[in-house]
C-alpha positions as CSV (number, residue, x, y, z in Angstrom):
1,M,204.5,158.7,81.8
2,S,201.1,160.0,81.1
3,L,198.8,161.1,83.9
4,F,195.9,159.6,81.9
5,K,197.5,156.1,82.5
6,L,197.0,156.5,86.2
7,S,193.3,157.4,85.8
8,P,190.6,154.8,86.0
9,H,189.3,156.4,82.7
10,A,192.3,154.7,81.1
11,L,190.5,151.3,81.7
12,I,187.2,152.6,80.4
13,A,188.9,153.6,77.2
14,K,190.1,150.0,76.7
15,K,186.6,148.5,76.7
16,G,185.9,146.9,73.3
17,R,189.4,147.8,72.1
18,E,191.8,145.6,74.1
19,A,191.7,143.1,76.9
20,I,192.5,144.6,80.3
21,C,195.1,142.8,82.4
22,G,195.1,143.4,86.2
23,I,197.0,141.7,89.0
24,T,196.6,141.7,92.7
25,A,199.8,142.5,94.5
26,Y,200.7,143.5,98.1
27,D,204.4,144.4,98.3
28,F,207.3,146.4,96.8
29,V,208.9,143.4,94.9
30,S,205.8,141.9,93.4
31,A,204.5,145.4,92.4
32,R,207.9,146.2,90.8
33,I,207.7,143.0,88.8
34,A,204.1,143.6,87.8
35,E,204.9,147.1,86.6
36,S,207.9,145.9,84.6
37,A,205.7,143.3,82.9
38,G,203.3,146.1,81.9
39,V,200.1,145.2,83.6
40,D,197.2,147.7,83.1
41,F,196.4,148.0,86.8
42,I,197.3,146.6,90.3
43,L,194.7,145.8,92.9
44,I,196.0,145.9,96.5
45,G,193.5,143.3,97.7
46,D,192.2,142.5,101.1
47,S,193.2,138.9,100.2
48,A,196.5,140.0,101.7
49,S,194.9,138.8,104.9
50,M,195.3,135.2,103.7
51,V,198.2,135.5,101.2
52,M,200.5,137.7,103.3
53,L,199.3,137.4,106.9
54,G,198.3,133.7,106.9
55,E,194.7,134.2,108.0
56,E,191.8,131.9,106.9
57,D,189.7,134.6,105.4
58,T,189.6,138.4,104.6
59,Y,187.6,139.4,107.6
60,R,190.5,140.1,110.0
61,I,192.7,142.5,108.0
62,T,192.7,146.1,109.2
63,M,192.8,149.5,107.5
64,E,196.3,150.1,108.9
65,E,197.5,146.8,107.5
66,M,195.9,147.6,104.1
67,L,197.4,151.0,104.0
68,L,200.9,149.6,104.7
69,F,200.5,147.2,101.7
70,C,199.3,150.0,99.5
71,K,202.3,152.2,100.3
72,A,204.6,149.4,99.5
73,V,203.0,148.7,96.2
74,A,203.0,152.5,95.3
75,R,206.8,152.5,95.8
76,G,207.2,149.4,93.7
77,A,204.8,150.5,90.9
78,P,204.7,154.3,90.8
79,N,203.7,154.4,87.1
80,T,200.8,151.9,87.3
81,L,197.2,152.5,88.1
82,R,196.6,151.3,91.7
83,I,193.3,150.4,93.4
84,G,193.0,149.8,97.1
85,D,190.6,147.2,98.4
86,M,188.4,148.5,101.3
87,P,188.5,145.9,104.1
88,F,185.6,144.5,106.1
89,L,184.0,147.2,108.4
90,S,185.9,150.0,106.8
91,Y,182.8,151.1,104.9
92,Q,179.8,149.2,106.3
93,T,179.3,151.1,109.6
94,S,178.4,154.6,108.2
95,L,178.8,156.8,105.1
96,E,181.0,159.2,107.0
97,K,183.4,156.5,108.1
98,A,183.4,155.0,104.6
99,I,184.3,158.4,103.0
100,E,187.0,159.0,105.6
101,N,188.6,155.5,105.0
102,A,188.3,155.8,101.2
103,G,190.1,159.1,101.4
104,R,192.9,157.5,103.4
105,F,193.4,155.0,100.6
106,I,193.9,158.0,98.3
107,K,195.9,160.3,100.6
108,E,197.9,157.9,102.7
109,G,197.9,154.7,100.5
110,R,198.7,156.7,97.3
111,C,195.9,154.8,95.4
112,H,194.0,156.1,92.4
113,G,190.7,154.6,93.5
114,V,189.1,152.1,95.8
115,K,187.3,148.7,95.4
116,I,184.1,148.0,97.3
117,E,182.3,144.7,97.5
118,G,178.5,144.6,97.1
119,G,175.6,145.2,94.8
120,K,172.6,147.6,95.1
121,E,173.2,147.9,98.9
122,V,176.4,149.9,98.3
123,V,175.0,152.2,95.5
124,P,174.4,155.2,97.9
125,L,178.0,154.9,99.1
126,V,179.4,154.7,95.6
127,K,177.4,157.8,94.6
128,R,178.8,159.7,97.6
129,L,182.4,158.6,97.0
130,V,182.3,159.5,93.3
131,S,180.7,162.9,94.1
132,F,183.8,163.6,96.2
133,G,186.2,162.6,93.4
134,I,187.1,159.1,94.7
135,P,186.9,156.6,91.8
136,V,185.2,153.3,92.7
137,L,185.8,149.8,91.3
138,G,182.7,147.6,92.0
139,H,182.8,143.9,93.0
140,I,179.9,141.5,92.6
141,G,179.4,137.7,92.4
142,L,181.4,135.9,95.0
143,T,182.2,138.6,97.6
144,P,184.5,137.2,100.2
145,Q,183.5,139.7,102.9
146,K,180.0,138.0,102.8
147,S,181.3,134.5,102.7
148,L,179.7,133.7,106.1
149,E,176.3,134.8,104.7
150,L,176.9,133.0,101.4
151,G,177.9,129.7,103.2
152,G,181.4,129.8,101.9
153,L,183.4,130.7,98.7
154,K,180.9,129.5,96.1
155,V,180.1,130.3,92.5
156,Q,177.2,132.9,92.4
157,G,174.5,133.5,89.8
158,K,173.7,129.9,88.9
159,D,170.0,130.2,89.3
160,I,167.5,132.7,87.7
161,K,167.0,134.7,90.9
162,T,170.7,135.3,91.8
163,A,171.6,135.8,88.1
164,R,168.9,138.6,87.8
165,E,170.2,140.2,91.0
166,L,173.8,140.2,89.7
167,L,172.7,141.7,86.3
168,S,170.6,144.3,88.1
169,S,173.4,145.2,90.6
170,A,175.9,145.6,87.8
171,K,173.7,148.1,86.0
172,A,173.0,149.9,89.3
173,L,176.7,150.2,90.1
174,E,177.3,151.6,86.6
175,R,174.6,154.2,87.1
176,A,176.1,155.0,90.5
177,G,179.4,155.9,88.9
178,C,181.7,152.8,89.2
179,F,184.5,153.0,86.5
180,A,184.6,149.1,86.3
181,I,183.2,146.1,88.0
182,V,185.0,142.9,89.2
183,L,182.9,139.7,88.5
184,E,184.2,137.0,90.7
185,C,183.1,133.3,90.3
186,V,180.2,133.9,88.0
187,P,179.2,131.5,85.2
188,S,180.9,132.6,82.0
189,D,177.7,133.1,79.9
190,L,176.2,135.3,82.7
191,A,179.5,137.3,82.8
192,K,179.2,137.7,79.0
193,L,175.6,139.1,79.3
194,I,176.7,141.5,82.1
195,T,179.7,142.6,80.1
196,E,177.5,143.3,77.0
197,S,175.0,145.2,79.1
198,L,177.5,147.7,80.5
199,K,179.4,150.6,79.0
200,I,182.1,150.3,81.7
201,P,184.6,147.4,81.7
202,T,184.1,144.1,83.6
203,I,187.1,142.4,85.2
204,G,186.8,138.7,85.6
205,I,188.3,136.3,88.2
206,G,186.7,132.9,87.7
207,A,184.2,134.5,85.3
208,G,185.3,133.0,82.0
209,P,186.8,134.5,78.8
210,F,184.1,137.0,77.9
211,T,184.8,139.8,80.4
212,D,186.6,142.9,79.3
213,G,189.6,141.9,81.4
214,Q,191.1,139.5,83.9
215,I,192.7,139.6,87.3
216,L,194.6,137.1,89.3
217,V,196.7,137.2,92.5
218,F,200.5,137.6,91.8
219,H,201.3,134.6,94.1
220,D,198.9,132.4,92.1
221,V,200.3,133.4,88.7
222,V,203.8,132.6,89.7
223,G,202.9,129.5,91.7
224,L,204.0,130.5,95.2
225,L,201.1,129.0,97.1
226,P,201.3,125.1,97.1
227,G,198.3,123.0,97.9
228,F,194.7,123.8,96.9
229,R,194.3,125.8,93.7
230,P,190.9,127.2,92.6
231,K,189.7,126.1,89.2
232,F,190.0,129.6,87.8
233,V,193.7,129.9,88.7
234,K,196.5,129.3,86.2
235,A,200.1,129.1,87.5
236,Y,202.6,130.0,84.8
237,I,205.6,128.7,86.8
238,N,206.1,126.6,89.9
239,G,207.6,129.4,91.8
240,F,207.4,127.6,95.2
241,E,209.6,124.8,94.0
242,I,212.0,127.1,92.1
243,I,212.6,129.3,95.1
244,K,212.7,126.4,97.5
245,S,215.4,124.8,95.3
246,A,217.4,128.1,95.4
247,I,217.2,128.2,99.2
248,E,218.2,124.5,99.4
249,S,221.3,125.3,97.3
250,Y,222.2,128.2,99.5
251,K,221.8,126.1,102.6
252,R,224.0,123.3,101.1
253,E,226.8,125.7,100.2
254,V,226.7,127.3,103.7
255,K,226.9,123.8,105.3
256,E,229.7,122.8,102.9
257,R,231.5,126.2,103.4
258,T,231.6,126.8,99.7
259,F,229.7,130.1,100.2
260,P,230.8,132.8,100.6
261,T,233.9,132.8,98.4
262,R,236.4,135.6,97.9
263,E,234.1,136.9,95.2
264,H,231.5,137.7,97.8
265,S,233.9,139.0,100.4
266,F,235.5,142.4,101.2
267,S,239.3,142.8,101.7
268,I,241.4,144.9,104.0
269,N,244.9,146.4,103.4
270,H,247.5,143.8,104.4
271,R,249.6,146.4,106.3
272,I,246.6,147.2,108.5
273,L,246.1,143.5,109.1
274,Q,249.8,143.0,110.0
275,R,249.6,145.8,112.5
276,L,246.5,144.4,114.1
277,R,248.2,141.0,114.4
278,K,251.2,142.5,116.2
279,K,248.9,143.8,118.9
């Protein structure tokens, strides 16, 4: 395993050469599967708040919870580039607190970088983190930590004003030192323009086919979340029904007493058993 593979520079080197495949994962098992499949990087997203903890949004997840997920992913995917998502209020209160928390993602969470939501307003923070040797993945477009301000989870950049702001923010984040930028829920033509305007990779989620790479949540890719599915999500299997069917089969065999069989049981020496019976 090359150390270069675990550096964000590995993603920069792919721009214009090959599409980058990322996945958002939160635990040991999903990370192990993702690494076995050979994804380019894993994002431990604050969307764990909804996917793993059942919350309605990403606002409530804490640093301690995020670090727990990061550690689990690091154990499951030790040879894959891992980026930790800084949760709400872990970097907005002060530069000092933001630097401390970003450092915890590297030191305790065993991440190789952090992701921060925001445009020009986070540029000073990005510069400071990069100056201290902490790689930063930018995130613009739909930023869930600002969904209250945005009026919900909506596509961004559909008018000239917001489109210009996104393009300007992308360039500012590149100058500040981001190694790549996530474009979430951005019109595909605007994402293409931003991608062509940068020397660093763009990673799309709901941003069309013209970005340098794509990222989706593990649970969405394998169809583990029934019900509402965003337009940009593609489920490659119906994992919910497949796993539910397996659990139903298990329950049926338990009820019918056809599981476990001798194949799944341990044995004891018959002489020991006879002595026990005599007592």
